[in-house]
C-alpha positions as CSV (number, residue, x, y, z in Angstrom):
1,M,-45.5,-35.7,-74.8
2,S,-42.9,-37.5,-76.8
3,M,-43.9,-40.3,-79.3
4,G,-41.4,-42.8,-77.8
5,S,-42.4,-46.1,-76.2
6,I,-40.4,-48.1,-73.8
7,I,-40.9,-50.9,-71.4
8,T,-39.1,-49.9,-68.1
9,T,-38.9,-51.9,-65.1
10,H,-37.7,-50.7,-61.7
11,E,-37.7,-52.5,-58.3
12,V,-38.9,-49.4,-56.5
13,I,-38.5,-49.1,-52.7
14,S,-40.2,-46.6,-50.5
15,D,-38.5,-43.3,-49.3
16,A,-39.5,-44.8,-45.6
17,V,-37.4,-47.8,-46.3
18,V,-34.5,-45.9,-47.7
19,A,-34.7,-43.7,-44.6
20,K,-34.5,-46.8,-42.3
21,V,-31.4,-48.0,-44.1
22,I,-29.4,-44.8,-44.6
23,G,-31.2,-42.2,-42.5
24,D,-31.8,-38.9,-44.1
25,L,-29.0,-39.2,-46.7
26,G,-31.6,-39.9,-49.6
27,K,-33.9,-37.0,-48.7
28,Q,-30.9,-34.8,-48.4
29,H,-29.5,-36.0,-51.8
30,I,-32.8,-35.1,-53.6
31,E,-32.9,-31.7,-51.8
32,A,-29.3,-31.1,-52.9
33,I,-30.2,-32.0,-56.5
34,E,-33.2,-29.6,-56.5
35,A,-31.0,-26.9,-55.0
36,F,-28.4,-27.5,-57.6
37,L,-30.9,-27.4,-60.5
38,E,-32.0,-23.9,-59.2
39,R,-28.5,-22.3,-59.7
40,D,-28.5,-19.5,-62.1
41,D,-25.9,-21.0,-64.4
42,V,-27.5,-24.5,-64.6
43,D,-30.0,-25.2,-67.3
44,C,-31.0,-28.8,-67.0
45,N,-34.2,-30.7,-65.9
46,A,-34.2,-33.1,-63.1
47,E,-34.7,-36.2,-65.2
48,I,-31.7,-35.5,-67.5
49,F,-29.6,-34.4,-64.6
50,V,-30.3,-37.5,-62.4
51,N,-30.1,-40.0,-65.2
52,N,-27.4,-38.6,-67.4
53,E,-25.2,-36.1,-65.5
54,L,-25.2,-38.0,-62.3
55,D,-25.5,-41.4,-64.1
56,W,-27.4,-42.9,-61.3
57,S,-28.3,-45.8,-63.4
58,G,-24.7,-46.8,-63.4
59,D,-24.7,-47.6,-67.1
60,G,-21.5,-45.4,-67.7
61,V,-23.1,-43.3,-70.3
62,G,-23.3,-40.0,-68.2
63,E,-23.0,-36.9,-70.2
64,G,-20.6,-35.2,-67.7
65,M,-21.1,-31.7,-68.9
66,F,-20.8,-30.4,-65.4
67,E,-17.3,-32.0,-65.1
68,D,-16.0,-29.8,-68.0
69,A,-14.5,-26.7,-66.6
70,D,-14.8,-25.1,-70.1
71,G,-18.5,-25.4,-69.8
72,G,-18.9,-21.9,-68.5
73,Y,-19.9,-23.0,-65.0
74,S,-18.9,-21.1,-61.9
75,E,-16.4,-22.6,-59.5
76,E,-19.2,-22.9,-57.0
77,T,-21.4,-24.8,-59.5
78,L,-18.6,-27.2,-60.2
79,A,-18.0,-27.7,-56.5
80,A,-21.6,-28.3,-55.9
81,Y,-21.7,-30.9,-58.6
82,K,-18.7,-32.7,-57.2
83,A,-20.4,-32.7,-53.8
84,L,-23.4,-34.4,-55.4
85,L,-21.2,-37.0,-56.8
86,K,-19.5,-37.6,-53.5
87,Q,-22.9,-37.8,-51.7
88,Q,-24.0,-40.4,-54.3
89,Q,-21.1,-42.5,-53.6
90,E,-21.8,-42.3,-49.8
91,I,-25.4,-43.4,-50.3
92,K,-24.4,-46.3,-52.6
93,A,-21.6,-47.4,-50.2
94,K,-23.8,-47.0,-47.0
95,F,-26.7,-48.9,-48.6
96,K,-24.5,-51.6,-49.9
97,E,-22.8,-52.0,-46.5
98,Q,-26.2,-52.2,-44.6
99,T,-28.2,-54.4,-47.1
100,G,-25.7,-56.1,-49.4
101,M,-27.7,-54.7,-52.2
102,N,-27.2,-51.8,-54.7
103,I,-29.5,-48.8,-54.9
104,Y,-30.1,-46.2,-57.6
105,L,-32.1,-43.1,-58.0
106,V,-34.7,-42.7,-60.8
107,C,-36.2,-39.4,-61.9
108,N,-38.9,-38.9,-64.5
109,E,-40.5,-35.5,-65.5
110,P,-44.2,-35.8,-64.9
111,E,-45.2,-35.1,-68.5
112,D,-43.0,-37.8,-70.1
113,H,-42.7,-41.1,-68.3
114,Y,-43.4,-44.8,-69.2
115,D,-42.9,-46.6,-65.9
116,G,-45.5,-45.1,-63.6
117,I,-42.8,-43.0,-61.7
118,D,-43.5,-39.3,-61.4
119,G,-40.5,-37.4,-60.0
120,Y,-37.9,-39.2,-57.9
121,A,-38.0,-42.8,-56.8
122,W,-35.3,-45.2,-55.2
123,A,-34.9,-48.7,-56.7
124,L,-32.8,-51.7,-56.3
125,T,-30.6,-53.0,-59.1
126,F,-31.8,-56.3,-60.6
127,T,-28.6,-58.0,-60.0
128,S,-29.0,-57.3,-56.2
129,L,-32.4,-59.1,-56.3
130,Y,-32.3,-62.1,-58.7
131,Q,-30.3,-65.3,-58.7
132,H,-28.7,-66.7,-61.7
133,T,-29.9,-70.0,-63.0
134,P,-27.4,-73.0,-63.0
135,N,-27.7,-72.6,-67.0
136,Y,-26.6,-68.9,-66.8
137,D,-23.8,-69.8,-64.4
138,K,-22.6,-72.5,-66.9
139,F,-22.9,-69.9,-69.7
140,I,-20.6,-67.5,-67.8
141,Q,-18.1,-70.3,-67.1
142,Q,-18.0,-71.6,-70.6
143,Y,-18.0,-68.2,-72.4
144,G,-16.4,-66.0,-69.8
145,E,-18.7,-63.0,-70.0
146,E,-21.8,-61.7,-68.0
147,T,-24.8,-60.2,-69.7
148,T,-25.9,-56.6,-69.1
149,W,-29.4,-55.3,-68.7
150,S,-30.6,-53.2,-71.5
151,Q,-33.8,-51.2,-72.4
152,V,-34.8,-50.2,-75.8
153,V,-36.8,-47.1,-76.8
154,K,-38.9,-47.3,-79.9
155,Y,-40.3,-44.3,-81.6
156,G,-43.2,-44.1,-83.9
């Protein structure tokens, strides 16, 4: 267990609700991730892969090691990775089309998590759920920039 501590917040929705909105796409995506991680030339755990490589959080800090053809991965592995990215975009687009909200996938390894999520979970983005206050709208108009959600990890 690490010595980090973090307050994390996710608006988690059940697999059953995800299935009502997008059919089996969510389940198929998780199964495809698991199959990808079992490939002989892939050495990555699910948490790192989902959160960093696929960058499901959408924070733009994905590692992208599978996008690098010089990484020693087979053509089949690189093609499987690209298929996962395509599937991810399909899930996001279909969910947004059906609900008007944005979805993302969370994954935590069972031995090291801080938000009560063991394994995979689907969540809705905060900006899909919460309304801005009039003061915040005024702030954006006056200063021309929206804020971004951030989480801080403290070690010790």
